[in-house]
C-alpha positions as CSV (number, residue, x, y, z in Angstrom):
1,M,229.0,239.1,69.6
2,Q,230.4,242.4,68.3
3,G,233.9,243.5,68.7
4,M,235.4,240.1,68.5
5,A,238.6,239.1,66.8
6,H,236.8,236.9,64.6
7,R,239.3,234.3,64.0
8,L,236.9,232.2,62.1
9,G,235.3,235.1,60.1
10,G,234.1,233.7,56.6
11,K,234.5,229.8,57.8
12,V,231.8,227.1,57.9
13,A,231.4,224.9,60.7
14,L,229.9,222.0,61.4
15,V,229.1,221.2,65.1
16,T,227.3,217.6,65.8
17,G,225.3,217.8,68.7
18,G,225.0,221.5,69.3
19,A,221.7,222.1,70.8
20,Q,222.8,221.7,74.1
21,G,225.3,221.4,77.1
22,I,228.9,221.3,75.5
23,G,227.6,221.5,71.6
24,R,225.4,224.6,72.3
25,A,228.4,226.2,74.3
26,I,230.6,225.4,71.0
27,V,228.0,226.6,68.8
28,E,227.7,229.9,70.1
29,R,231.7,230.4,70.6
30,L,232.8,229.5,67.4
31,A,229.5,232.3,66.0
32,E,231.5,234.4,68.2
33,E,234.5,233.6,66.4
34,G,232.7,234.6,63.0
35,A,231.7,231.2,62.0
36,K,228.4,230.4,60.0
37,V,227.8,227.6,62.0
38,A,225.6,224.2,60.9
39,I,224.1,222.4,64.1
40,G,223.8,219.2,63.6
41,D,221.5,217.3,66.2
42,I,218.7,214.6,65.8
43,Q,216.5,217.3,68.1
44,L,215.6,219.4,65.3
45,Q,213.4,221.7,67.8
46,A,216.3,221.9,70.2
47,A,219.0,222.7,67.9
48,T,216.6,225.1,65.9
49,E,215.8,227.2,69.4
50,T,219.7,227.4,69.5
51,A,220.0,228.7,65.9
52,E,217.4,231.6,66.4
53,A,219.5,232.3,70.4
54,V,222.9,232.7,68.1
55,T,221.6,234.8,65.4
56,K,219.5,237.1,67.7
57,A,222.7,237.8,69.2
58,G,224.3,238.8,65.9
59,G,225.8,235.6,64.9
60,T,225.0,233.2,62.3
61,A,223.4,229.5,62.8
62,R,221.5,227.3,60.9
63,A,219.9,223.8,62.3
64,Y,219.8,220.5,60.5
65,R,218.6,217.3,62.0
66,I,221.3,214.7,61.7
67,D,221.4,211.2,63.2
68,V,225.0,210.6,63.2
69,T,224.7,206.7,63.7
70,G,223.3,206.6,60.0
71,A,226.1,207.2,57.2
72,A,223.8,207.8,54.4
73,D,221.7,210.7,56.5
74,V,225.2,212.2,57.5
75,E,226.0,212.4,53.8
76,N,222.8,213.7,53.1
77,A,222.8,216.1,55.7
78,V,226.3,217.4,54.9
79,A,225.6,218.1,51.4
80,Q,222.7,220.5,52.4
81,I,224.5,222.4,54.8
82,E,227.7,223.0,51.5
83,R,224.5,223.8,49.7
84,D,223.1,226.5,52.1
85,L,226.2,227.6,53.6
86,G,228.8,227.1,51.7
87,P,232.3,224.4,52.3
88,I,232.8,223.0,55.6
89,D,235.8,224.5,57.0
90,V,235.5,223.4,60.7
91,L,234.1,220.0,61.7
92,V,233.4,219.4,65.7
93,N,232.2,215.8,66.6
94,N,230.7,217.0,69.8
95,V,227.7,214.2,70.0
96,G,227.8,211.9,72.3
97,W,226.0,209.3,74.8
98,D,226.1,207.2,77.6
99,K,224.4,205.3,80.5
100,F,226.1,204.5,83.6
101,E,226.0,200.4,83.7
102,L,229.0,197.9,85.7
103,F,230.2,196.1,82.5
104,V,229.4,192.8,84.0
105,E,225.5,193.9,84.3
106,S,225.4,195.6,80.8
107,L,223.0,194.8,78.3
108,Q,224.4,194.7,74.7
109,E,221.6,197.1,73.6
110,T,223.2,199.7,75.7
111,W,226.6,198.8,73.6
112,D,225.3,199.1,70.5
113,R,223.9,202.4,70.6
114,V,226.8,203.7,73.0
115,I,229.3,202.7,69.9
116,A,226.8,203.9,67.0
117,I,226.5,207.2,68.5
118,N,229.9,208.1,70.2
119,Y,232.1,206.3,68.1
120,R,230.7,205.3,64.6
121,G,228.8,208.3,64.4
122,A,232.4,210.3,64.3
123,L,233.5,208.0,61.4
124,N,230.6,208.8,59.7
125,C,231.1,212.6,59.8
126,C,234.6,212.2,59.3
127,R,234.1,210.0,55.8
128,A,231.3,212.7,54.4
129,V,233.5,215.6,55.2
130,A,237.0,214.8,55.4
131,P,237.5,214.1,51.6
132,R,235.8,217.5,50.7
133,M,238.4,218.9,52.8
134,K,241.2,216.7,50.9
135,D,239.8,218.0,47.6
136,R,240.0,222.1,48.7
137,G,243.7,221.4,50.7
138,H,242.2,222.5,54.1
139,G,240.2,221.8,57.0
140,K,240.3,221.5,60.5
141,I,238.6,218.7,62.1
142,V,237.8,218.3,66.2
143,S,236.7,215.8,68.1
144,L,235.3,215.3,71.5
145,S,236.5,212.3,73.0
146,S,236.7,212.1,77.0
147,D,239.1,211.3,79.8
148,A,237.4,208.2,80.4
149,G,239.0,207.1,77.6
150,R,242.1,207.9,78.7
151,V,242.3,206.5,82.2
152,G,239.0,204.7,82.4
153,S,236.0,205.3,84.6
154,T,233.7,202.8,86.6
155,G,230.5,202.3,85.2
156,E,230.9,203.4,81.9
157,A,233.4,200.7,79.9
158,V,232.2,200.8,76.4
159,Y,231.9,204.5,76.5
160,A,235.4,204.5,77.7
161,G,236.4,202.2,74.9
162,C,234.7,204.4,72.1
163,K,236.1,207.7,73.5
164,A,239.7,205.5,73.4
165,G,239.3,204.7,70.1
166,I,238.4,208.1,68.5
167,I,241.9,209.4,70.2
168,G,243.2,206.3,68.3
169,F,241.3,207.4,65.2
170,S,242.2,210.8,65.1
171,K,245.8,210.8,65.5
172,T,246.2,208.1,62.5
173,L,243.9,210.4,60.3
174,A,245.6,213.2,62.0
175,R,248.6,211.4,60.1
176,E,246.6,210.9,56.8
177,L,245.5,214.1,56.1
178,A,248.6,216.5,57.1
179,R,249.5,217.0,53.8
180,Y,246.9,218.4,53.0
181,N,246.8,221.0,55.1
182,I,243.9,219.6,57.6
183,T,244.5,219.3,61.3
184,V,242.8,216.6,63.3
185,N,242.7,217.4,67.1
186,V,240.9,215.8,70.3
187,V,239.4,217.6,73.4
188,C,239.2,215.8,76.2
189,P,236.0,216.9,78.6
190,G,236.5,216.1,82.4
191,P,233.3,215.9,84.5
192,T,231.2,219.0,83.1
193,D,227.9,220.1,84.1
194,T,225.6,219.3,81.7
195,P,221.9,217.8,81.5
196,L,223.6,214.2,80.2
197,L,225.8,214.4,83.6
198,K,222.8,215.5,86.1
199,E,221.0,212.4,84.3
200,M,223.5,209.8,85.0
201,M,224.1,211.1,88.7
202,K,220.5,210.9,89.6
203,G,220.6,208.9,92.7
204,R,224.5,208.6,92.7
205,E,224.9,211.8,94.9
206,K,228.0,210.1,96.7
207,V,229.4,209.1,93.7
208,F,229.3,213.1,92.3
209,D,230.1,214.3,95.4
210,A,233.4,212.3,95.5
211,M,234.1,213.2,91.7
212,V,234.2,216.8,92.4
213,R,236.3,216.3,95.2
214,G,238.6,214.7,93.3
215,I,239.0,217.8,91.2
216,P,242.1,219.4,91.8
217,M,240.2,222.8,91.3
218,R,237.6,221.8,93.1
219,R,234.9,222.4,90.2
220,L,233.0,220.8,87.6
221,G,234.0,221.7,84.4
222,K,231.8,224.4,82.3
223,P,230.7,224.0,78.8
224,T,232.3,227.0,78.1
225,D,235.3,225.6,79.0
226,L,235.4,222.7,76.6
227,A,234.2,225.2,73.8
228,N,237.5,227.5,74.5
229,A,239.5,224.6,74.0
230,V,237.7,223.6,70.4
231,A,238.0,227.3,69.5
232,F,241.7,227.1,69.6
233,F,241.6,223.8,67.1
234,A,239.1,225.3,64.8
235,S,241.1,228.3,64.1
236,S,244.7,229.6,62.9
237,D,246.0,229.8,65.8
238,S,246.6,225.7,65.8
239,D,247.7,225.7,62.1
240,F,250.9,223.6,63.3
241,V,249.4,221.3,66.2
242,T,247.7,217.9,64.8
243,G,247.1,214.5,66.0
244,Q,247.1,216.4,69.8
245,V,244.7,215.3,72.8
246,L,244.1,218.1,75.2
247,S,242.1,217.3,78.6
248,V,240.1,219.8,80.1
249,S,239.2,218.5,83.3
250,G,240.2,221.1,86.3
251,G,243.3,218.6,86.6
252,L,241.6,215.6,87.2
253,T,243.7,213.8,84.8
254,M,247.5,214.6,84.1
255,V,248.0,212.1,81.4
256,D,252.2,212.3,79.4
Protein backbone atom coordinates (compact mmCIF):
# COMPACT_ATOMS: atom_id res chain seq x y z
CA MET A 1 0.00 0.00 0.00
CA GLN A 2 2.99 2.25 -0.48
CA GLY A 3 3.06 5.11 -2.96
CA MET A 4 -0.66 5.89 -2.86
CA ALA A 5 -1.99 9.46 -2.91
CA HIS A 6 -3.56 8.79 0.49
CA ARG A 7 -6.64 10.95 -0.05
CA LEU A 8 -7.98 9.62 3.26
CA GLY A 9 -4.81 9.91 5.31
CA GLY A 10 -5.69 10.37 8.99
CA LYS A 11 -9.39 9.66 8.46
CA VAL A 12 -11.39 6.98 10.26
CA ALA A 13 -13.91 4.99 8.22
CA LEU A 14 -16.57 2.52 9.33
CA VAL A 15 -17.61 -0.01 6.69
CA THR A 16 -20.56 -2.24 7.60
CA GLY A 17 -20.62 -5.71 6.09
CA GLY A 18 -16.92 -5.29 5.42
CA ALA A 19 -15.82 -8.89 5.91
CA GLN A 20 -16.27 -10.14 2.36
CA GLY A 21 -17.48 -9.35 -1.15
CA ILE A 22 -18.05 -5.70 -2.01
CA GLY A 23 -17.51 -4.70 1.62
CA ARG A 24 -14.06 -6.23 1.76
CA ALA A 25 -13.06 -4.49 -1.47
CA ILE A 26 -14.23 -1.18 0.01
CA VAL A 27 -12.24 -1.81 3.19
CA GLU A 28 -9.11 -2.57 1.20
CA ARG A 29 -9.50 0.47 -1.03
CA LEU A 30 -10.12 2.91 1.81
CA ALA A 31 -7.11 1.49 3.66
CA GLU A 32 -5.01 1.97 0.52
CA GLU A 33 -6.16 5.59 0.56
CA GLY A 34 -4.77 5.95 4.08
CA ALA A 35 -7.88 5.54 6.21
CA LYS A 36 -8.02 3.69 9.50
CA VAL A 37 -10.87 1.31 8.77
CA ALA A 38 -13.29 -0.21 11.25
CA ILE A 39 -14.81 -3.36 9.76
CA GLY A 40 -18.29 -3.79 11.19
CA ASP A 41 -19.76 -7.21 10.54
CA ILE A 42 -21.90 -9.79 12.31
CA GLN A 43 -19.32 -12.37 11.16
CA LEU A 44 -16.50 -11.37 13.48
CA GLN A 45 -14.08 -14.13 12.46
CA ALA A 46 -14.33 -13.22 8.77
CA ALA A 47 -13.99 -9.53 9.63
CA THR A 48 -10.89 -10.30 11.71
CA GLU A 49 -9.33 -12.19 8.80
CA THR A 50 -9.96 -9.22 6.51
CA ALA A 51 -8.46 -6.83 9.06
CA GLU A 52 -5.38 -9.02 9.35
CA ALA A 53 -4.97 -9.11 5.57
CA VAL A 54 -5.22 -5.31 5.37
CA THR A 55 -2.70 -4.90 8.18
CA LYS A 56 -0.31 -7.33 6.51
CA ALA A 57 -0.55 -5.24 3.32
CA GLY A 58 0.49 -2.13 5.25
CA GLY A 59 -2.89 -0.63 6.02
CA THR A 60 -4.80 -0.07 9.25
CA ALA A 61 -7.99 -2.00 9.96
CA ARG A 62 -9.76 -3.42 12.99
CA ALA A 63 -12.71 -5.78 13.23
CA TYR A 64 -15.86 -5.18 15.29
CA ARG A 65 -18.91 -7.37 15.63
CA ILE A 66 -21.93 -5.26 14.69
CA ASP A 67 -25.52 -6.38 14.22
CA VAL A 68 -26.90 -3.43 12.27
CA THR A 69 -30.49 -4.47 12.99
CA GLY A 70 -30.08 -3.49 16.65
CA ALA A 71 -29.86 0.24 17.39
CA ALA A 72 -28.22 -0.26 20.79
CA ASP A 73 -25.67 -2.67 19.32
CA VAL A 74 -24.74 -0.14 16.65
CA GLU A 75 -24.50 2.74 19.15
CA ASN A 76 -22.23 0.73 21.45
CA ALA A 77 -20.00 -0.36 18.57
CA VAL A 78 -19.67 3.20 17.24
CA ALA A 79 -18.68 4.45 20.68
CA GLN A 80 -16.05 1.70 20.94
CA ILE A 81 -14.67 2.44 17.47
CA GLU A 82 -14.28 6.11 18.32
CA ARG A 83 -12.47 5.21 21.56
CA ASP A 84 -10.12 2.87 19.68
CA LEU A 85 -9.50 4.68 16.39
CA GLY A 86 -10.83 8.21 16.80
CA PRO A 87 -13.89 10.09 15.49
CA ILE A 88 -15.57 8.50 12.48
CA ASP A 89 -15.10 10.67 9.41
CA VAL A 90 -16.58 8.28 6.84
CA LEU A 91 -19.56 5.94 7.22
CA VAL A 92 -20.14 3.34 4.50
CA ASN A 93 -23.49 1.56 4.81
CA ASN A 94 -22.64 -1.52 2.78
CA VAL A 95 -24.17 -4.48 4.61
CA GLY A 96 -27.01 -6.15 2.73
CA TRP A 97 -28.92 -9.39 2.33
CA ASP A 98 -31.54 -10.76 -0.04
CA LYS A 99 -33.39 -13.94 -0.95
CA PHE A 100 -34.84 -14.58 -4.39
CA GLU A 101 -38.63 -14.92 -4.01
CA LEU A 102 -41.48 -13.83 -6.25
CA PHE A 103 -43.55 -11.49 -4.11
CA VAL A 104 -46.78 -13.50 -4.32
CA GLU A 105 -44.86 -16.51 -3.01
CA SER A 106 -42.75 -14.65 -0.46
CA LEU A 107 -42.86 -15.08 3.29
CA GLN A 108 -43.28 -12.30 5.83
CA GLU A 109 -40.27 -13.57 7.73
CA THR A 110 -38.24 -12.87 4.60
CA TRP A 111 -39.69 -9.36 4.41
CA ASP A 112 -38.78 -8.69 8.02
CA ARG A 113 -35.17 -9.80 7.60
CA VAL A 114 -34.67 -7.94 4.31
CA ILE A 115 -36.10 -4.72 5.76
CA ALA A 116 -34.16 -5.02 9.02
CA ILE A 117 -30.80 -5.50 7.34
CA ASN A 118 -31.07 -3.41 4.18
CA TYR A 119 -33.12 -0.44 5.35
CA ARG A 120 -33.35 -0.22 9.11
CA GLY A 121 -29.67 -1.17 9.40
CA ALA A 122 -28.63 1.92 7.45
CA LEU A 123 -30.97 4.08 9.56
CA ASN A 124 -29.45 2.71 12.76
CA CYS A 125 -25.91 3.43 11.58
CA CYS A 126 -26.71 6.93 10.36
CA ARG A 127 -28.53 7.71 13.61
CA ALA A 128 -25.47 6.67 15.62
CA VAL A 129 -22.84 8.40 13.47
CA ALA A 130 -24.50 11.50 11.96
CA PRO A 131 -24.98 13.42 15.26
CA ARG A 132 -21.28 12.99 16.00
CA MET A 133 -20.38 14.26 12.52
CA LYS A 134 -22.77 17.18 12.98
CA ASP A 135 -21.10 18.18 16.24
CA ARG A 136 -17.68 18.13 14.54
CA GLY A 137 -18.85 19.95 11.42
CA HIS A 138 -17.75 17.46 8.79
CA GLY A 139 -18.29 13.94 7.51
CA LYS A 140 -18.98 11.63 4.59
CA ILE A 141 -21.83 9.14 4.44
CA VAL A 142 -21.96 6.69 1.54
CA SER A 143 -24.75 4.12 1.32
CA LEU A 144 -24.88 1.14 -1.00
CA SER A 145 -28.30 0.89 -2.63
CA SER A 146 -28.91 -1.17 -5.77
CA ASP A 147 -30.06 -0.67 -9.32
CA ALA A 148 -32.95 -2.90 -8.24
CA GLY A 149 -34.09 0.13 -6.26
CA ARG A 150 -34.01 2.33 -9.36
CA VAL A 151 -35.66 0.08 -11.96
CA GLY A 152 -37.01 -2.96 -10.08
CA SER A 153 -35.86 -6.57 -10.26
CA THR A 154 -37.95 -9.72 -10.59
CA GLY A 155 -37.80 -11.82 -7.45
CA GLU A 156 -36.49 -8.94 -5.33
CA ALA A 157 -39.60 -6.86 -4.63
CA VAL A 158 -39.02 -6.15 -0.94
CA TYR A 159 -35.26 -5.76 -1.43
CA ALA A 160 -35.87 -3.30 -4.28
CA GLY A 161 -38.28 -1.37 -2.06
CA CYS A 162 -35.67 -1.12 0.69
CA LYS A 163 -33.00 0.02 -1.75
CA ALA A 164 -35.32 2.64 -3.21
CA GLY A 165 -35.94 3.74 0.35
CA ILE A 166 -32.20 4.16 0.90
CA ILE A 167 -32.11 6.56 -2.05
CA GLY A 168 -34.99 8.70 -0.77
CA PHE A 169 -33.65 8.64 2.78
CA SER A 170 -30.14 9.62 1.64
CA LYS A 171 -31.37 12.55 -0.45
CA THR A 172 -33.31 13.89 2.52
CA LEU A 173 -30.41 13.36 4.91
CA ALA A 174 -28.14 15.15 2.43
CA ARG A 175 -30.42 18.20 2.60
CA GLU A 176 -30.58 18.14 6.39
CA LEU A 177 -26.83 17.77 6.91
CA ALA A 178 -25.39 19.91 4.10
CA ARG A 179 -25.10 22.98 6.32
CA TYR A 180 -22.82 21.00 8.62
CA ASN A 181 -20.37 20.14 5.84
CA ILE A 182 -21.54 16.53 5.70
CA THR A 183 -22.13 14.91 2.33
CA VAL A 184 -24.49 11.98 1.80
CA ASN A 185 -24.33 9.99 -1.43
CA VAL A 186 -25.43 6.64 -2.82
CA VAL A 187 -23.70 4.00 -4.92
CA CYS A 188 -25.94 1.53 -6.78
CA PRO A 189 -24.29 -1.74 -7.80
CA GLY A 190 -25.57 -3.62 -10.77
CA PRO A 191 -25.06 -7.42 -10.87
CA THR A 192 -21.73 -7.97 -9.11
CA ASP A 193 -19.62 -11.09 -8.69
CA THR A 194 -20.09 -11.75 -4.97
CA PRO A 195 -20.82 -14.76 -2.76
CA LEU A 196 -24.38 -13.46 -2.24
CA LEU A 197 -25.09 -13.34 -5.99
CA LYS A 198 -23.73 -16.85 -6.47
CA GLU A 199 -25.94 -18.11 -3.66
CA MET A 200 -29.03 -16.43 -5.13
CA MET A 201 -28.36 -17.76 -8.65
CA LYS A 202 -28.01 -21.43 -7.71
CA GLY A 203 -30.35 -23.39 -9.97
CA ARG A 204 -31.08 -20.29 -12.06
CA GLU A 205 -28.28 -20.51 -14.61
CA LYS A 206 -30.47 -19.38 -17.52
CA VAL A 207 -31.54 -16.29 -15.60
CA PHE A 208 -27.90 -15.60 -14.74
CA ASP A 209 -26.73 -15.95 -18.34
CA ALA A 210 -29.50 -13.66 -19.59
CA MET A 211 -28.58 -11.09 -16.95
CA VAL A 212 -24.95 -11.01 -18.05
CA ARG A 213 -25.97 -10.73 -21.73
CA GLY A 214 -28.10 -7.74 -20.82
CA ILE A 215 -25.10 -5.79 -19.50
CA PRO A 216 -23.69 -3.63 -22.33
CA MET A 217 -20.13 -4.22 -21.08
CA ARG A 218 -20.82 -7.98 -21.14
CA ARG A 219 -19.48 -8.80 -17.70
CA LEU A 220 -20.48 -8.76 -14.08
CA GLY A 221 -19.24 -5.98 -11.89
CA LYS A 222 -16.21 -6.63 -9.71
CA PRO A 223 -16.19 -5.63 -6.05
CA THR A 224 -13.31 -3.27 -6.84
CA ASP A 225 -15.53 -1.40 -9.31
CA LEU A 226 -17.81 -0.47 -6.42
CA ALA A 227 -14.91 0.27 -4.09
CA ASN A 228 -13.57 2.84 -6.56
CA ALA A 229 -16.89 4.72 -6.54
CA VAL A 230 -17.11 4.64 -2.75
CA ALA A 231 -13.55 5.95 -2.44
CA PHE A 232 -14.48 8.96 -4.59
CA PHE A 233 -17.50 9.83 -2.41
CA ALA A 234 -15.43 9.28 0.75
CA SER A 235 -12.64 11.61 -0.34
CA SER A 236 -12.30 15.38 -0.61
CA ASP A 237 -12.66 15.00 -4.40
CA SER A 238 -16.43 14.93 -3.80
CA ASP A 239 -16.67 17.80 -1.30
CA PHE A 240 -19.26 19.65 -3.42
CA VAL A 241 -21.24 16.53 -4.33
CA THR A 242 -24.16 15.50 -2.14
CA GLY A 243 -27.53 13.81 -2.53
CA GLN A 244 -26.34 12.00 -5.65
CA VAL A 245 -26.92 8.43 -6.88
CA LEU A 246 -24.28 6.68 -8.99
CA SER A 247 -24.98 3.41 -10.79
CA VAL A 248 -21.98 1.13 -11.23
CA SER A 249 -23.50 -1.44 -13.54
CA GLY A 250 -21.61 -1.62 -16.83
CA GLY A 251 -24.41 0.34 -18.49
CA LEU A 252 -27.19 -2.07 -17.51
CA THR A 253 -29.21 0.81 -16.09
CA MET A 254 -29.05 4.32 -17.51
CA VAL A 255 -31.29 6.45 -15.34
CA ASP A 256 -31.91 10.17 -15.80
